[in-house]
N, C-alpha and C positions, 0 to 999 in steps of 0.2 A: 413446376413444383406446386402442389396442392396445399391447401391450408393445414392439413394434418401434419404433413412433413415439416412445414415452416413452424408450427407450434412445437414439435418435437425438437427441432434444431434450437429453437429459442430456449426451451427448458434445459437443455445441455449447456448453453452459453450462460444462462443465468445461474445454474448450479455451479459451474466451474468459477464464475465470478464470486459467487459467495464463498467458495473454498479459498479462492486467492484473497479476498478481503480479510477472511478469518486469519489466515496466515500472516497477513501484513499486520493486523491488529496484535497478533501474538509477538511479532517482532518488536513492535513499538513498546508494548508492555515488558518485554525483555530488556529493552534499552532503558526504560524507567527503573528496573530493578538493578541494572549493572551501574548506572551512573548515580552520583551522590544526589541527595534531595534538592540541594540548592542549585544543581545544574539541570536537572529534568523534571523533578516532581513539582517544583515550584510553579512552573508554568507548563504543566503537562498538556493542556489542551493546545496551546501555541506550539510547543515543541513537537508534539504528535502531528500536528496538521503540517508543519514546516518538513518533517521527516518523511512523511507519507508523500508530499509533493517532490521531495528531492528523489526519493525512491522511484517514484513514477516517472520523473525525468531521466533518471539512469536507465530504467527499464526501456522507455521509449528509444533512447540513443542506442542501446544494444540491439533492440529489434530492428532499427534502421539500418544497422550495419552488420546484419547477420551473415551476409555473403562474405565479408571481410574477415569475420571471426572463424568461418568455416575453413579458411586457408591457413590458420594459425597452426602451430605445433602444440602438442599438449601442454607444454610447460607455460606457454603464453596464455593458454585458455584458462590455466589455474590462476594466472595473476589478475584475471578481469574481476573475479568476485572479490579478491582481496583488495583490489584498488576501489571498487565500489564500496566495501565496507569501511576502508580507511576514510573516504569521502563522507560517508554517513557519520562516523565517529567524530570526524573533525568539525563537521557542520553542527553536531550537537553542541560541542564546546563553543564555537563561534556564535551560535545563536543564544546560547546561555549568557554570554557577554552581552550580546546586543539587547537581549530582553531585560537584563539587570540595568544596563545603561539608560535605555530608552524606554519608558514606562508606557508610551502610547502604542509601540509597536506590538506587544503581546495582547494588549486590549483590542486592537484593530483586527489581529488574526483570530482571537477568541471570538469577537463579534461575527467574523466571517464564517467560522466553523459553526457557531450557534445557528446562523440562519441556513446552512447547509444540512442540518440534522433533519429537516423535513423529508429529505430523500431517503434517509433511513427507515422511515414510516412506510415508504413504498418499495424500497429494495430489499429489505430484510424478508417481508412475507412472500414476494416474488421468488427470492432465492431459496427459502424453505420449501415452497411449493414446487419449484423446479427441481429441486433435489429429491423430494418425494416421488415426483413423476419418473425421474431418472431411475431411482431404486425400484420403483414398481415396474417399470418397463424392463428393467434388466432381470428381475425376478421371475416375472411372468412370460 
């Protein structure tokens, strides 16, 4: 594989990752709108970070067991997103209680999230550039 093909493949991966991240962020903002302020908005950064981590873990386990899920009947496949959504909704409430009871926990998670924002300065421009290359490549 030459360098040009490798860069094209990289742009597709980065642009898909950008779209996936925007979808995930939209879901976290939707959760913030659905739940009352004292549950989600009070500790938005900590709750959002924990929810993204939980969604990532759920996605990892689903991808690891994809062969098992291919053998399921359709009604069992419909239960998987419902169970994942139930876990996410339950974890919002559980972590709201934890964050209200233990003040240091949200502070620790927020400081960790603050340290990881440096990656946004690298990730977002690469994602937009990759998306632009994919769009130009498919138009031309």
